[in-house]
C-alpha positions in Angstrom: -24.0 0.7 -32.9 -21.2 0.2 -35.1 -19.3 -3.1 -34.4 -15.8 -3.1 -32.8 -13.1 -3.4 -35.2 -11.4 -6.6 -35.0 -7.8 -6.2 -33.6 -4.9 -7.4 -35.7 -2.4 -9.2 -33.2 1.1 -10.7 -34.1 2.1 -13.3 -31.4 5.6 -13.8 -30.7 6.9 -17.2 -29.4 5.6 -20.3 -30.6 6.3 -22.4 -27.6 4.3 -23.9 -24.8 3.0 -20.3 -23.3 2.7 -19.1 -27.0 0.7 -22.5 -28.2 -1.6 -21.3 -25.5 -2.1 -17.8 -26.5 -2.3 -18.6 -30.1 -5.7 -20.5 -29.5 -7.3 -18.4 -27.2 -6.2 -15.4 -29.7 -7.6 -17.6 -32.5 -10.9 -18.2 -30.5 -11.6 -14.6 -29.9 -14.3 -12.9 -31.4 -12.5 -9.3 -31.0 -9.2 -9.8 -32.9 -7.6 -12.0 -35.2 -4.1 -13.6 -35.2 -2.3 -12.4 -38.2 1.3 -13.3 -37.2 2.9 -15.8 -35.4 6.9 -14.7 -34.8 9.4 -17.7 -34.0 13.0 -18.3 -35.2 12.2 -22.0 -35.5 10.6 -22.3 -38.7 9.5 -26.1 -38.0 7.8 -24.9 -34.6 6.3 -21.5 -36.0 4.9 -22.4 -39.5 2.7 -25.6 -38.1 1.3 -23.0 -35.5 0.6 -20.4 -37.9 -0.9 -22.8 -40.5 -2.9 -24.2 -37.8 -4.4 -20.3 -36.8 -4.5 -19.0 -40.2 -1.8 -16.7 -39.8 1.7 -16.3 -41.6 5.3 -17.2 -40.1 7.8 -14.9 -39.7 11.4 -16.0 -38.6 11.7 -12.5 -36.8 9.8 -9.1 -35.7 10.1 -6.4 -38.0 8.1 -3.6 -39.0 4.7 -3.4 -37.3 2.5 -1.2 -39.3 0.1 -3.9 -40.5 -0.8 -5.1 -36.6 -2.5 -3.3 -33.7 -1.3 -5.3 -30.9 1.7 -7.6 -29.8 1.7 -10.5 -27.7 5.4 -11.6 -26.4 5.2 -15.2 -25.2 8.8 -16.0 -25.7 11.9 -17.2 -23.7 12.1 -14.6 -20.5 15.7 -13.9 -21.6 14.3 -12.6 -25.1 11.7 -10.0 -23.7 13.6 -6.8 -22.9 15.0 -6.8 -26.8 11.6 -7.6 -28.2 9.8 -5.5 -25.9 11.7 -2.4 -26.9 11.2 -3.3 -30.5 7.5 -3.2 -30.1 7.0 0.1 -27.7 9.6 1.7 -30.1 7.0 1.7 -33.0 4.5 2.6 -30.7 2.3 -0.4 -30.7 0.7 -1.8 -27.3 2.1 -5.0 -25.8 1.0 -7.6 -24.1 4.3 -9.1 -22.6 4.4 -12.4 -20.3 5.5 -12.4 -16.8 8.3 -11.4 -15.8 8.4 -8.4 -18.2 12.1 -9.3 -18.3 14.4 -11.5 -16.2 15.7 -8.6 -13.8 14.6 -5.5 -12.3 16.6 -3.0 -14.1 15.1 -4.3 -17.4 11.6 -4.5 -16.3 11.8 -1.3 -15.2 13.2 0.3 -18.2 10.4 -1.3 -20.4 7.7 0.3 -18.6 9.2 3.6 -18.2 9.8 3.3 -22.3 6.0 2.6 -22.4 5.2 5.8 -20.0 7.6 8.1 -22.1 6.0 6.9 -25.6 2.3 6.7 -23.7 1.9 3.3 -25.3 -0.5 0.7 -23.7 1.5 -2.0 -21.6 0.3 -5.1 -19.8 2.1 -7.9 -18.2 0.7 -11.4 -18.1 0.3 -11.6 -14.6 -2.4 -14.3 -15.3 -3.5 -15.1 -11.6 -5.3 -11.9 -11.5 -7.8 -13.5 -13.7 -8.1 -16.5 -12.2 -11.7 -16.9 -11.2 -10.9 -18.8 -7.8 -8.1 -16.0 -7.0 -10.6 -13.2 -7.8 -13.6 -14.7 -5.9 -11.1 -14.7 -2.7 -9.9 -11.4 -3.2 -13.4 -10.0 -3.5 -14.1 -11.4 0.2 -11.4 -9.6 1.9 -12.1 -7.0 4.3 -9.0 -6.6 6.7 -6.2 -9.1 6.4 -3.7 -9.6 8.9 -1.8 -12.8 7.4 -1.9 -14.1 3.9 0.0 -17.3 3.1 0.5 -18.2 -0.8 1.9 -21.7 -1.8 2.8 -22.5 -5.5 4.7 -25.7 -5.8 5.0 -27.8 -9.1 7.1 -30.7 -10.4 10.5 -30.0 -12.4 9.9 -28.7 -15.3 13.3 -28.8 -17.4 12.1 -26.0 -20.2 11.9 -23.5 -17.4 15.5 -21.9 -17.2 14.9 -19.0 -15.0 14.5 -19.7 -11.3 11.1 -19.8 -9.6 11.3 -16.5 -8.1 10.7 -14.9 -11.6 8.9 -17.8 -12.7 6.4 -18.7 -10.1 6.9 -16.3 -6.8 5.9 -13.3 -8.7 2.4 -14.8 -9.4 1.8 -15.0 -5.9 3.6 -11.8 -4.6 1.0 -9.9 -7.0 -1.7 -11.6 -5.4 -0.7 -10.9 -1.8 -0.1 -7.0 -3.0 -3.7 -7.2 -4.2 -5.0 -8.8 -0.9 -3.5 -5.5 0.9 -5.1 -3.4 -1.3 -2.3 -2.6 -3.8 0.0 -1.6 -1.1 3.6 -3.1 -1.3 5.2 -4.3 1.4 7.7 -2.3 3.4 9.8 -5.2 4.7 10.8 -8.1 2.3 13.0 -11.0 3.8 14.1 -14.1 1.4 15.6 -17.5 1.2 16.3 -19.4 -1.7 18.2 -22.7 -2.9 19.0 -24.4 -6.0 19.0 -28.6 -5.9 18.5 -29.7 -9.2 21.3 -30.6 -11.2 19.7 -29.4 -14.4 18.9 -26.1 -12.9 21.1 -23.0 -14.5 23.6 -21.9 -12.0 22.2 -19.6 -9.6 18.5 -20.3 -10.7 16.7 -21.4 -7.5 14.3 -24.2 -7.5 12.6 -23.0 -3.8 12.4 -19.8 -2.6 10.5 -18.8 1.0 9.7 -14.8 1.4 8.4 -13.3 4.4 6.6 -9.7 3.8 5.6 -7.1 6.3 3.1 -4.8 5.5 1.4 -1.8 7.7 0.0 -2.3 11.2 2.2 -5.5 11.6 0.4 -7.5 9.0 2.5 -10.4 7.6 2.5 -12.8 4.3 4.5 -15.8 3.8 5.0 -17.0 0.2 6.5 -19.9 -1.1 7.7 -21.0 -4.3 9.0 -24.7 -5.4 9.6 -26.3 -8.8 11.0 -29.6 -7.0 7.6 -30.7 -5.5 6.5 -34.1 -6.6 2.6 -32.4 -7.3 1.3 -29.2 -8.1 0.1 -27.2 -5.0 -1.9 -23.5 -5.7 -3.0 -22.3 -2.5 -4.1 -18.4 -1.2 -4.9 -18.5 2.4 -6.0 -14.9 4.0 -6.6 -14.5 7.6 -8.4 -11.8 9.2 -9.2 -11.4 13.4 -12.7 -13.0 12.7 -12.4 -15.5 9.8 -10.1 -17.3 7.3 -10.7 -17.4 3.6 -9.2 -20.5 2.1 -8.5 -20.9 -1.9 -7.7 -23.6 -3.8 -6.5 -22.6 -7.2 -6.4 -26.1 -8.8 -9.6 -27.7 -7.3 -11.3 -23.7 -8.0 -12.8 -23.6 -4.7 -13.0 -20.9 -2.0 -14.0 -21.6 1.8 -14.5 -19.3 4.6 -14.0 -20.6 8.5 -15.6 -18.7 11.5 -14.6 -19.4 15.0 -18.0 -19.0 16.8 -17.1 -20.8 20.4 -14.8 -22.0 22.8 -15.6 -24.4 26.1 -12.7 -24.3 28.4 -13.7 -28.1 29.5 -16.2 -30.8 28.7 -18.3 -31.5 31.8 -16.0 -34.5 32.9 -13.2 -32.0 32.7 -11.1 -34.0 30.3 -10.9 -31.6 27.3 -12.6 -28.8 25.4 -14.9 -28.0 22.7 -14.3 -25.6 19.7 -16.6 -24.9 17.1 -16.1 -23.3 13.6 -18.5 -22.6 11.1 -17.7 -23.4 7.1 -19.2 -21.5 4.5 -18.8 -22.2 0.8 -19.8 -18.7 -0.4 -20.3 -19.9 -4.1 -19.3 -22.5 -6.5 -16.3 -20.6 -8.7 -17.1 -20.5 -12.2 -15.8 -17.9 -14.5 -13.8 -17.4 -18.0 -10.4 -19.0 -19.1 -7.9 -16.8 -17.1 -5.9 -16.6 -20.5 -9.1 -15.6 -22.4 -10.3 -12.6 -19.7 -6.9 -11.6 -19.6 -6.9 -11.1 -23.5 -10.1 -9.2 -23.3 -8.1 -6.9 -20.5 -5.6 -6.3 -23.1 -8.0 -5.7 -25.9 -10.1 -3.2 -23.5 -6.5 -1.5 -22.9 -5.9 -1.3 -26.7 -9.4 0.6 -27.3 -8.9 2.8 -24.4 -11.2 1.3 -22.0 -8.7 0.7 -19.5 -6.7 3.5 -18.2 -3.0 2.7 -19.7 -1.3 4.6 -17.1 -2.7 2.5 -14.2 -2.0 -0.6 -15.8 1.4 0.2 -16.3 1.9 1.5 -12.7 0.5 -2.1 -11.5 3.3 -4.2 -13.2 6.3 -3.3 -11.1 5.5 -3.6 -7.3 5.6 -7.7 -7.7 8.5 -7.2 -10.0 10.2 -5.1 -7.2 9.2 -7.5 -4.3 10.7 -10.5 -6.2 13.9 -8.8 -6.9 14.7 -7.8 -3.3 13.9 -11.3 -2.2 16.3 -12.4 -4.5 18.8 -9.9 -3.5 18.9 -10.8 0.1 18.2 -15.0 -0.7 21.4 -17.3 -0.9 21.2 -19.7 -3.6 23.2 -22.6 -3.0 
């Protein structure tokens, strides 16, 4: 069997996220990182040298690469994504696709119009803990997700696009890919270093079919990281801690109204740990998905269709939210 040719990949952005992508790209047995693009030579050149790639200050003609990963600042995504797609080169762009819904919709539409593979870096889709929890879901009635972090000055966008979009995407997947039909949200800006209008906290309440609900919370003014996904069904609860990488199932099995002496009641729950969660690094699994997309093993239309639902919910949450 003829081995698959190694894809030649260009990486745009040599910052914190770009550095992570560079490591995973360099370690892959299926592709080569050939170009690192960053306007800052002092940042881009060392990363390119470390990975055996060449540094360029800007993205130009892409005739010598097979795919592009954009991991630059969110506000640069729209222009760069258009530049890649207009050259008919497959693209993996970090989430969000753009810093506003209209821009994201335009980019997805352009990819569809030109029939170019496009993927968004909604990384939690490839988190082994989240994948395990979602694989156990039967009929959810209430899903809650919490993503809290300490303050990170380098993030200029609000937590809606930076954090909330991940968990909205997971919630939509928990409900079988169906987008919510009602969306409510509140937001607040509290940190003096945050950009005007860039929220530090967002709380969202989503309504699904048959009255099912989801509560999603994102914050960047927490003093510790919290990453939890809790899926409630009528007869069990599935709890995932994405940091500890564990999944636990709880089932209530009995209830006695009172103890023999009449002073209380007894409850009993069965606690199950379905398996020790293990799996590949999410960023590496995401890269393999992108390479499969480039090779035609993943339906490009389906992949594009899965990008916007979470983006549209976040946009609606922020439209209805009041940022102090």
